[in-house]
C-alpha positions as CSV (number, residue, x, y, z in Angstrom):
1,M,22.2,-7.6,-5.2
2,T,23.2,-10.8,-3.4
3,A,23.8,-13.8,-4.3
4,E,20.5,-14.9,-2.4
5,S,18.2,-12.8,-4.2
6,T,19.9,-13.7,-7.3
7,S,19.5,-17.4,-7.0
8,L,15.9,-16.5,-5.6
9,S,15.1,-15.0,-8.6
10,A,16.2,-17.0,-11.0
11,L,14.6,-19.5,-9.1
12,A,10.7,-18.3,-8.9
13,P,9.6,-18.3,-12.5
14,K,10.6,-22.0,-12.2
15,S,8.6,-22.7,-9.3
16,P,5.1,-21.8,-10.1
17,G,5.1,-24.8,-13.0
18,W,5.5,-27.3,-10.6
19,S,3.4,-26.1,-8.4
20,I,0.3,-25.9,-11.0
21,A,1.5,-29.4,-12.1
22,L,2.2,-30.7,-8.1
23,S,-1.7,-29.2,-7.7
24,V,-3.1,-30.8,-10.9
25,I,-1.7,-34.1,-9.7
26,L,-3.4,-33.6,-6.5
27,I,-6.8,-32.8,-7.6
28,L,-6.7,-35.8,-10.0
29,V,-5.7,-38.0,-7.4
30,G,-8.4,-36.8,-5.2
31,L,-10.8,-37.7,-7.7
32,F,-9.4,-40.6,-8.3
33,A,-10.3,-41.5,-4.3
34,V,-13.5,-39.7,-4.8
35,I,-14.7,-41.8,-7.6
36,V,-13.1,-45.2,-6.0
37,P,-13.4,-45.0,-2.5
38,D,-13.5,-48.7,-1.6
39,I,-9.8,-49.1,-3.2
40,S,-8.3,-45.3,-2.0
41,G,-9.6,-46.5,1.5
42,I,-7.9,-49.9,1.3
43,G,-4.3,-47.8,0.1
44,I,-4.6,-45.4,2.8
45,T,-5.1,-48.2,5.2
46,L,-1.6,-49.5,3.7
47,V,0.2,-46.6,3.9
48,F,-1.3,-45.9,7.5
49,G,0.4,-49.3,8.5
50,W,4.0,-48.6,7.0
51,L,3.7,-45.6,8.1
52,M,3.0,-47.3,11.9
53,I,6.2,-49.6,10.8
54,I,8.5,-46.7,10.7
55,S,6.8,-45.1,13.5
56,A,7.4,-48.0,15.5
57,I,11.4,-48.6,14.3
58,T,12.2,-44.9,14.8
59,H,11.1,-45.7,18.4
60,F,13.0,-48.8,19.1
61,I,16.3,-47.0,18.1
62,F,15.5,-44.2,19.9
63,A,15.0,-46.6,23.0
64,F,18.2,-47.8,22.6
65,K,19.5,-44.0,22.5
66,T,18.1,-43.5,26.1
67,H,20.1,-44.1,28.9
68,T,17.3,-44.5,31.7
69,T,15.5,-48.0,32.2
70,G,12.0,-46.5,32.6
71,S,12.5,-44.7,29.5
72,L,14.0,-47.6,26.9
73,L,11.0,-50.1,28.6
74,W,8.7,-47.5,27.5
75,E,10.0,-46.9,24.1
76,L,10.2,-50.3,23.9
77,L,6.7,-50.7,24.6
78,V,4.9,-48.1,22.5
79,G,7.1,-49.4,19.2
80,A,6.1,-52.8,19.9
81,I,2.0,-51.4,20.1
82,Y,2.9,-49.2,16.7
83,L,4.6,-52.0,15.0
84,F,1.9,-54.9,15.8
85,T,-0.7,-52.2,14.6
86,G,1.1,-51.6,11.5
87,V,1.5,-55.0,10.8
88,Y,-1.8,-55.7,11.7
89,L,-3.4,-53.1,9.0
90,I,-1.1,-54.4,6.2
91,L,-1.9,-57.9,6.5
92,H,-5.7,-57.2,7.4
93,P,-6.1,-53.7,5.5
94,L,-10.1,-54.3,5.4
95,S,-10.7,-55.0,9.0
96,G,-8.2,-52.2,9.7
97,L,-10.3,-49.9,7.3
98,I,-13.2,-50.5,9.5
99,A,-11.3,-50.0,12.6
100,L,-10.2,-46.7,11.2
101,T,-13.2,-45.9,10.2
102,L,-14.8,-45.9,13.8
103,I,-12.2,-44.2,15.2
104,L,-12.7,-41.5,12.6
105,A,-16.5,-41.6,13.7
106,F,-15.6,-41.2,17.5
107,Y,-12.5,-38.9,16.2
108,L,-15.4,-36.4,14.3
109,F,-18.3,-36.6,17.7
110,F,-15.4,-35.8,20.2
111,E,-14.3,-33.1,17.9
112,G,-17.6,-31.5,17.4
113,K,-18.3,-31.3,21.2
114,I,-15.3,-29.8,21.8
115,E,-15.6,-27.3,19.7
116,I,-19.4,-25.8,20.9
117,I,-18.0,-26.0,24.1
118,L,-15.4,-23.5,22.6
119,F,-17.9,-21.5,20.6
120,F,-19.8,-20.7,24.1
121,Q,-16.7,-20.0,25.5
122,M,-15.7,-17.4,22.7
123,R,-19.2,-16.5,21.5
124,P,-18.4,-12.7,21.9
125,R,-15.5,-12.4,19.5
126,H,-16.0,-11.8,16.1
127,G,-16.2,-15.0,13.4
128,A,-17.0,-17.5,16.5
129,G,-19.9,-18.6,14.6
130,W,-17.4,-20.4,12.5
131,L,-16.5,-22.5,15.3
132,L,-20.6,-23.2,15.7
133,F,-20.7,-24.2,12.0
134,D,-17.5,-26.9,12.2
135,A,-18.8,-28.3,15.5
136,I,-22.6,-29.2,13.5
137,I,-21.0,-30.3,10.4
138,S,-18.5,-32.3,12.5
139,L,-21.2,-34.0,14.4
140,I,-23.2,-34.3,11.3
141,L,-20.2,-36.3,10.0
142,A,-19.7,-38.3,13.0
143,I,-23.4,-39.2,13.0
144,M,-23.8,-40.4,9.1
145,I,-20.6,-42.2,9.8
146,W,-22.1,-44.1,13.2
147,R,-25.3,-44.9,11.6
148,S,-24.2,-46.5,8.7
149,F,-21.0,-48.1,10.5
150,P,-19.7,-50.9,9.1
151,A,-21.2,-50.3,5.6
152,S,-19.5,-47.0,5.9
153,S,-16.4,-47.7,6.4
154,V,-16.3,-48.8,2.4
155,W,-16.6,-45.0,1.6
156,V,-15.7,-42.7,4.5
157,I,-11.8,-42.8,4.5
158,G,-11.0,-42.6,0.8
159,T,-14.2,-40.0,0.2
160,L,-12.7,-37.9,2.9
161,V,-8.9,-37.8,2.2
162,G,-10.2,-37.6,-2.1
163,F,-12.3,-34.4,-0.8
164,S,-9.5,-33.2,0.9
165,M,-7.1,-34.1,-1.7
166,I,-9.2,-32.0,-4.1
167,F,-9.9,-29.0,-1.6
168,S,-5.9,-28.7,-1.2
169,G,-4.9,-29.2,-4.3
170,I,-7.3,-26.1,-5.5
171,S,-5.9,-24.2,-2.6
172,R,-2.4,-24.7,-3.9
173,L,-3.0,-24.2,-7.4
174,M,-5.0,-20.2,-6.2
175,L,-2.2,-19.6,-4.3
176,T,0.5,-20.5,-6.9
177,L,-1.7,-18.6,-9.6
178,A,-1.7,-15.5,-7.2
179,A,2.0,-15.8,-6.3
180,K,2.5,-16.0,-10.0
181,R,0.8,-12.8,-10.7
182,A,2.1,-11.0,-7.9
183,F,5.9,-11.9,-8.9
184,S,5.0,-10.4,-12.7
185,N,3.6,-7.6,-11.7
186,A,6.5,-7.1,-9.5
187,V,9.1,-7.7,-12.4
């Protein structure tokens, strides 16, 4: 038995506990986001704003690591756009939430159209119907968001991210429990 397999076998019984705990936390935070979508939507907007500022800083750092004038100017421009956007989202989270909701509606609409095109290209293949199903759901969500815009801004981002977190937590929990059973059966 190698040192790597020894450390892995010693770590394996401890990992499921942490993974289960993180899964439950993810599910609970997702439930909170769905129950209070307006607060979670503002929170997501603020986190997104900070991520934009961090991205701006990395672009500024990278700009001075490049050796060509064109790259330097391009990185500085992109960094400035990220910085402006991040600061705007942090200073005006409600306006930012409205903008993010509108961007999400456009994204879902174009995603749905592209998936329909892909469906017709992949139609003879097994399982291509799932692309059409995904396209229809994406288009329905886009239309729902667009028809109730800007009022939908209050609930859309928080609700969708909340449901995503809930399903991610459930998936992680089920995978962890399956891995725990498989490990127990193997030992």
